C-alpha positions in Angstrom: 0.0 0.0 0.0 1.5 3.3 -1.0 1.0 6.6 0.8 -1.9 7.8 -1.3 -3.7 4.5 -0.8 -3.0 4.7 2.9 -4.6 8.2 3.2 -7.6 7.1 1.2 -8.0 4.0 3.5 -7.9 6.2 6.6 -10.5 8.7 5.1 -12.7 5.8 4.2 -12.6 4.5 7.8 -13.3 7.9 9.2 -16.3 8.3 6.9 -17.8 4.8 7.4 -17.2 4.6 11.2 -17.9 8.3 11.8 -14.9 8.7 14.2 -12.3 11.4 14.6 -9.6 11.4 11.9 -6.8 12.3 14.3 -7.8 9.5 16.6 -7.4 7.0 13.7 -3.9 8.4 13.0 -2.9 8.1 16.7 -4.1 4.5 16.7 -2.1 3.8 13.6 1.1 5.3 15.1 0.7 3.3 18.3 0.2 0.1 16.3 3.2 0.8 14.1 5.4 1.6 17.1 4.5 -1.8 18.5 5.3 -3.5 15.2 8.7 -1.7 14.9 9.8 -2.7 18.4 8.7 -6.3 17.8 10.3 -6.8 14.3 13.4 -4.6 14.3 14.8 -5.2 17.8 14.6 -1.5 18.4 15.5 0.5 21.5 12.7 1.8 23.7 13.4 5.4 22.6 11.6 5.3 19.3 8.6 6.9 17.9 6.5 6.9 14.8 5.2 9.9 12.8 2.6 9.7 10.0 2.3 12.7 7.8 -1.4 13.6 7.9 -1.4 14.9 4.3 0.8 12.5 2.4 0.6 9.3 4.5 4.4 9.0 4.6 5.5 6.9 7.6 8.8 7.6 9.4 10.5 6.1 12.4 12.7 8.2 14.7 14.9 7.4 17.6 15.4 10.2 20.1 17.7 11.3 22.9 16.3 13.3 25.8 18.4 16.3 26.8 19.4 16.2 30.5 21.5 18.4 32.9 25.3 18.2 32.6 25.5 17.0 36.2 22.8 14.3 35.8 23.7 11.1 37.7 24.6 8.2 35.4 22.9 9.4 32.2 21.8 6.5 30.0 23.7 7.3 26.8 21.3 5.2 24.8 18.4 7.3 25.9 19.9 10.6 27.0 22.3 13.3 26.1 23.8 16.0 28.3 23.0 19.7 27.6 26.5 20.5 26.6 26.7 17.7 24.1 23.2 18.5 22.8 24.1 22.2 22.1 27.1 21.1 20.0 24.4 19.7 17.7 21.8 22.5 18.1 22.4 25.6 20.2 18.7 26.2 20.8 18.1 23.0 22.7 17.2 23.0 26.4 16.8 20.4 29.1 13.7 18.2 28.4 14.0 18.7 24.6 14.7 15.7 22.3 17.1 15.1 19.4 15.4 13.0 16.8 17.2 10.8 14.2 15.3 9.1 11.4 15.8 5.3 11.5 13.0 4.1 9.2 13.9 0.5 7.9 13.6 0.0 4.2 11.0 -2.7 4.4 9.2 -1.3 7.4 5.9 -0.6 5.6 5.4 -4.2 4.6 6.2 -5.7 8.0 4.4 -3.0 10.0 1.2 -3.3 8.0 1.0 -7.0 8.6 1.9 -6.9 12.3 -0.2 -3.8 13.2 -3.5 -4.9 11.6 -5.2 -6.3 14.6 -4.0 -3.5 16.9 -5.5 -0.9 14.5 -8.8 -2.8 14.2 -9.0 -2.9 18.0 -8.3 0.8 18.4 -10.9 1.7 15.7 -13.5 -0.5 17.5 -12.8 1.3 20.8 -13.1 4.7 19.1 -16.3 3.6 17.4 -17.7 2.3 20.7 -16.9 5.6 22.4 -18.6 7.5 19.6 -21.7 5.4 19.9 -21.6 5.8 23.7 -21.5 9.6 23.3 -24.6 9.3 21.1 -26.6 6.8 23.2 -25.1 7.1 26.7 -27.6 9.7 27.7 -30.6 8.0 26.2 -31.6 5.9 29.3 -35.2 6.5 30.2 -35.9 8.0 26.8 -38.3 7.0 24.0 -36.6 6.0 20.7 -37.9 4.8 17.4 -36.1 1.9 15.6 -36.6 -0.9 13.1 -37.2 -4.5 14.1 -34.1 -6.1 12.5 -33.6 -9.6 14.0 -35.3 -12.1 16.3 -34.2 -15.1 18.4 -36.0 -17.3 20.9 -36.0 -14.7 23.7 -35.4 -11.3 22.1 -36.0 -8.8 19.3 -33.1 -6.8 18.1 -34.0 -3.2 17.2 -31.9 -1.2 14.8 -31.5 2.2 16.4 -29.1 3.5 13.6 -25.5 2.9 14.7 -26.3 0.1 17.2 -28.9 -2.5 17.9 -30.9 -2.4 21.1 -32.3 -5.6 22.7 -36.0 -5.8 23.3 -36.7 -9.0 25.4 -39.9 -10.6 24.4 -41.0 -10.5 28.1 -40.7 -6.7 27.8 -43.2 -6.5 25.0 -46.9 -5.6 25.7 -48.7 -8.9 26.3 -50.5 -10.1 23.2 -48.8 -7.7 20.8 -47.3 -8.9 17.5 -43.9 -7.6 16.5 -43.3 -7.6 12.8 -39.8 -7.8 11.1 -38.9 -4.6 9.3 -41.5 -2.4 11.0 -40.8 0.8 12.8 -41.4 0.5 16.5 -41.3 2.9 19.6 -39.2 1.6 22.5 -38.3 2.8 26.0 -34.6 2.6 26.9 -34.6 1.0 30.4 -30.8 0.5 30.6 -27.6 1.6 28.8 -24.4 -0.2 29.8 -20.9 0.3 28.4 -19.0 -1.8 30.9 -18.8 -5.0 28.8 -17.2 -5.8 25.4 -19.8 -3.6 23.6 -22.5 -1.1 24.3 -25.6 -2.8 25.7 -29.0 -1.1 25.3 -31.9 -2.8 27.0 -35.3 -1.8 25.7 -38.9 -2.2 26.9 -42.5 -1.6 25.9 -44.1 -2.8 29.1 -42.3 -0.4 31.5 -44.4 2.3 33.0 -41.8 4.8 31.6 -43.0 3.8 28.1 -46.4 5.2 28.8 -44.9 8.3 30.4 -42.8 9.0 27.4 -45.6 8.3 25.0 -47.7 11.0 26.7 -44.8 13.5 26.5 -44.3 12.6 22.9 -47.9 13.1 21.9 -49.0 15.9 24.2 -47.4 19.3 23.3 -48.4 20.8 26.6 -46.4 18.2 28.5 -43.3 19.0 26.3 -43.5 22.8 26.9 -44.3 22.5 30.6 -47.8 23.9 30.5 -49.0 20.6 31.8 -46.9 18.4 34.2 -46.9 14.7 34.5 -46.7 13.8 38.2 -46.6 10.0 38.2 -47.5 7.0 36.2 -48.5 3.4 37.2 -49.0 0.5 34.9 -49.9 -3.1 34.4 -48.9 -3.7 30.8 -51.6 -4.9 28.5 -54.3 -4.2 31.0 -54.4 -0.7 32.4 -52.3 2.4 33.2 -53.0 5.4 35.3 -51.4 8.7 34.6 -51.6 11.7 37.0 -51.3 15.2 35.5 -51.7 18.8 36.7 -51.1 22.4 35.6 -50.0 25.5 37.5 -52.2 27.5 35.2 -55.8 27.9 36.4 -57.1 28.3 32.8 -55.6 25.0 31.7 -57.5 21.7 31.9 -54.6 19.1 32.2 -56.9 16.1 31.6 -58.5 17.7 28.6 -55.1 18.5 27.1 -54.2 14.8 27.4 -57.5 13.5 26.0 -57.7 16.0 23.1 -60.6 17.0 21.0 -63.0 14.0 20.7 -60.3 11.9 22.2 -57.9 12.4 19.4 -54.7 12.6 21.4 -55.4 9.7 23.8 -56.4 7.6 20.8 -52.9 7.7 19.4 -51.5 6.6 22.7 -54.1 3.8 23.0 -53.3 2.6 19.5 -49.6 2.3 20.4 -50.6 0.4 23.5 -52.8 -1.9 21.5 -56.0 -1.1 23.4 -54.5 -1.1 26.9 -56.9 1.1 29.0 -55.5 4.4 30.3 -57.0 6.5 33.1 -55.9 10.1 33.1 -56.4 11.6 36.6 -55.7 15.0 38.2 -52.9 15.2 40.7 -53.7 17.3 43.8 -51.3 18.3 46.6 -54.0 17.2 49.1 -53.3 13.4 49.3 -56.9 12.6 50.2 -58.2 14.3 47.0 -55.4 12.8 44.9 -56.2 9.3 46.2 -59.9 9.8 45.5 -59.0 10.9 41.9 -56.6 8.0 41.5 -59.3 5.5 42.3 -61.4 6.5 39.3 -63.8 5.3 37.9 -65.0 4.9 41.4 -66.8 8.0 42.8 -68.2 9.3 46.1 -65.2 8.0 48.1 -64.3 9.1 51.6 -60.6 9.2 52.1 -59.0 9.2 55.6 -55.2 9.7 55.9 -54.4 7.5 58.8 -50.6 8.0 58.9 -49.1 10.8 56.7 -45.5 9.8 57.5 -46.0 6.1 56.6 -48.3 7.3 53.8 -51.2 5.1 54.7 -54.9 5.7 54.1 -58.3 4.1 54.4 -60.9 4.7 51.7 -64.6 4.1 52.4 -66.7 3.3 49.4 -70.5 2.8 49.1 -71.8 -0.5 47.6 -72.1 1.1 44.1 -68.4 2.1 44.1 -66.8 -0.5 46.3 -66.1 -3.0 43.5 -65.1 -0.2 41.1 -62.6 1.1 43.7 -60.9 -2.2 44.1 -61.1 -3.3 40.5 -60.8 -6.7 39.0 -58.4 -8.8 41.0 -57.6 -5.6 43.0 -56.0 -3.9 39.9 -57.6 -0.5 40.3 -56.6 -0.2 44.0 -53.1 -1.5 43.2 -52.5 1.0 40.4 -53.9 3.8 42.5 -51.5 2.9 45.3 -48.5 3.0 43.0 -49.7 6.3 41.5 -50.1 8.1 44.8 -47.3 6.2 46.7 -49.9 5.6 49.5 -50.8 2.2 51.0 -54.6 2.2 50.4 -57.0 0.1 52.4 -60.5 0.1 50.9 -63.5 -0.6 53.1 -67.2 -0.8 52.4 -69.5 1.5 54.4 -70.6 -1.6 56.4 -67.0 -2.6 57.2 -66.2 0.9 58.2 -69.2 1.1 60.6 -68.3 -2.2 62.2 -64.7 -1.0 62.7 -65.9 2.3 64.2 -64.4 4.4 61.5 -66.0 7.9 61.3 -66.4 8.5 57.6 -69.4 10.8 57.6 -68.9 14.5 57.1 
């Protein structure tokens, strides 16, 4: 490979891998230095220089300038200041005197020996570049293409890297088609192994949260705030929202005209039910809102520090408050961060709980 071909090869790597050109040259110089020391029985005081424009490769040995009174200078590595100034009067302590020692057949031997080292350095640089792009994407919503599938996972093409979507992290009952665009939530980004590991999910509660932020402009600009989200994937989610502006209806913003906004979210969730409730600083009001569709509830905060509450519901709302297999109560508890104990009016009376205003 001549110098022109070498420069073209470097530029091709830079373009294809999208990594810094100087970083590639530094990797090359390190690899060639290793090859020179291995194949030419060189001294340790050698260095490689690659001309960034022409691609010409040169090997230099060097002596480091030391004080005249330096103890036992290593003449193979060092030169005294007096001797150095006989060669160049401008030299000072710490400078080096370089002598070209490029072997005639160095290009052939070096190219063969350095190949694996160069590949390794380029891979490291590429991994760092990808990490710069994706390292801050944890807890974010991304769009990728379903590229591959094995027994346990789907592999989602995110552009420069594939993310792993475990099948157990999909929405129950949904069908994932090869080649289709898909929205995914990044639950973990890890660069501690051999390569960048991006774990994806579609059943995480954060997926619903990011969908709302993606679809509702008022959530993006801060007009409406999303306080919390609770989810049982494939069945039901609850999302608590609020606004600091008295003229803004936070629930209406999320639902949209004739349900247009929430419809797009429901479509992505494949029919999973979503309750949008209003957050309130008063925990009793918030708990009551969170237990929708149940109404006419009486909430008693029994222990604010431990965040425990008793909710009394009449017979028409008792089952609604609890939900099928306790789902409604369970999601409301996650949403409010309160331990909620739901009682019927009869149970409350028997326990002596005063729930009447």
